[in-house]
C-alpha positions in Angstrom: -1.1 -24.4 -19.5 -4.1 -22.4 -18.3 -4.2 -18.6 -18.4 -4.7 -17.1 -15.0 -7.3 -14.3 -15.7 -7.4 -13.2 -12.0 -3.7 -12.2 -12.0 -3.1 -8.5 -12.5 -1.2 -8.2 -15.8 0.2 -4.7 -15.2 3.9 -4.8 -14.3 4.5 -1.2 -13.3 2.3 1.6 -12.0 3.0 5.4 -12.3 3.4 7.5 -9.2 0.0 9.1 -9.8 -1.6 5.7 -10.0 0.0 4.6 -6.7 -0.8 7.9 -5.0 -4.4 7.4 -6.0 -4.5 3.8 -4.7 -3.6 5.0 -1.2 -5.2 8.5 -1.3 -1.8 10.2 -0.9 0.0 13.0 -2.6 2.8 12.2 -5.0 5.1 14.3 -2.9 4.4 12.0 0.1 5.5 9.0 -2.0 8.7 10.9 -3.1 9.4 11.8 0.6 8.9 8.2 1.7 11.4 7.1 -1.0 14.0 9.3 0.7 13.1 8.1 4.2 12.9 4.3 3.5 15.9 3.2 1.5 14.3 -0.1 0.4 11.5 1.7 -1.4 13.2 2.3 -4.8 10.8 2.4 -7.8 12.3 1.9 -11.2 13.2 5.3 -12.8 12.8 5.5 -16.6 14.2 7.9 -19.1 15.6 11.4 -18.8 12.3 12.7 -17.4 12.8 10.3 -14.5 9.3 8.8 -14.5 8.9 6.5 -11.5 7.5 3.0 -12.2 6.3 1.1 -9.1 6.3 -2.7 -9.2 4.0 -4.9 -7.1 6.8 -5.3 -4.6 7.2 -1.5 -4.3 3.4 -1.2 -3.7 3.6 -3.8 -0.9 6.4 -1.7 0.7 4.2 1.4 0.4 1.3 -0.6 1.9 3.4 -1.5 4.9 4.6 2.1 5.4 1.1 3.4 4.9 -0.2 1.1 7.5 2.4 2.2 10.1 2.3 5.9 9.4 -1.2 6.7 8.2 -3.4 4.0 9.8 -1.6 3.3 13.0 -0.2 6.8 13.5 3.5 6.1 14.0 6.1 8.8 13.2 8.5 8.1 10.4 11.4 7.3 12.8 9.2 4.8 14.7 8.0 3.2 11.5 11.6 2.8 10.3 12.5 1.2 13.7 9.6 -1.2 13.6 10.4 -2.3 10.1 14.1 -2.8 10.8 13.5 -4.6 14.1 10.7 -6.9 13.1 10.0 -6.8 9.3 8.0 -10.1 9.3 5.8 -9.0 12.2 5.1 -5.6 10.6 4.2 -7.3 7.3 1.9 -9.7 9.1 0.2 -7.0 11.1 -0.4 -4.9 8.0 -1.9 -7.9 6.2 -4.2 -8.7 9.2 -5.3 -5.1 9.4 -6.0 -4.9 5.7 -8.2 -8.0 5.9 -10.0 -6.7 8.9 -10.8 -3.4 7.1 -12.1 -5.4 4.1 -14.4 -7.4 6.4 -15.6 -4.2 8.0 -16.5 -2.8 4.6 -18.4 -6.0 3.7 -20.3 -5.9 7.0 -21.2 -2.2 6.5 -22.4 -3.0 3.0 -24.5 -5.8 4.3 -25.9 -3.6 7.1 -26.9 -1.0 4.4 -28.7 -3.7 2.4 -30.6 -4.9 5.5 -31.6 -1.3 6.3 -32.9 -0.8 2.8 -35.1 -3.9 3.1 -36.8 -2.5 6.2 
């Protein structure tokens, strides 16, 4: 059995790590946990340290796309997710890919400009 070195080996992320991934405040993530009942990170110990799994991060990515990127209010984001979860997931995935392509194109443009 071959070892998959490309796979992320970390199982859980702290709230500060996840906030940094998305450029959010930790308080925003805690608020989203209250507003979106399916976003439930594992809570560990008496200090109640939140541990986010990859599944939790995907939930946050969807919420982030709807609220921060597309500009929906929390109520509208909830409605979109409850009415058409698969469509919302697909739209978020497509948008993320497009943003990555845009970044690659901008990097290529900078390289071409440096050559001139």
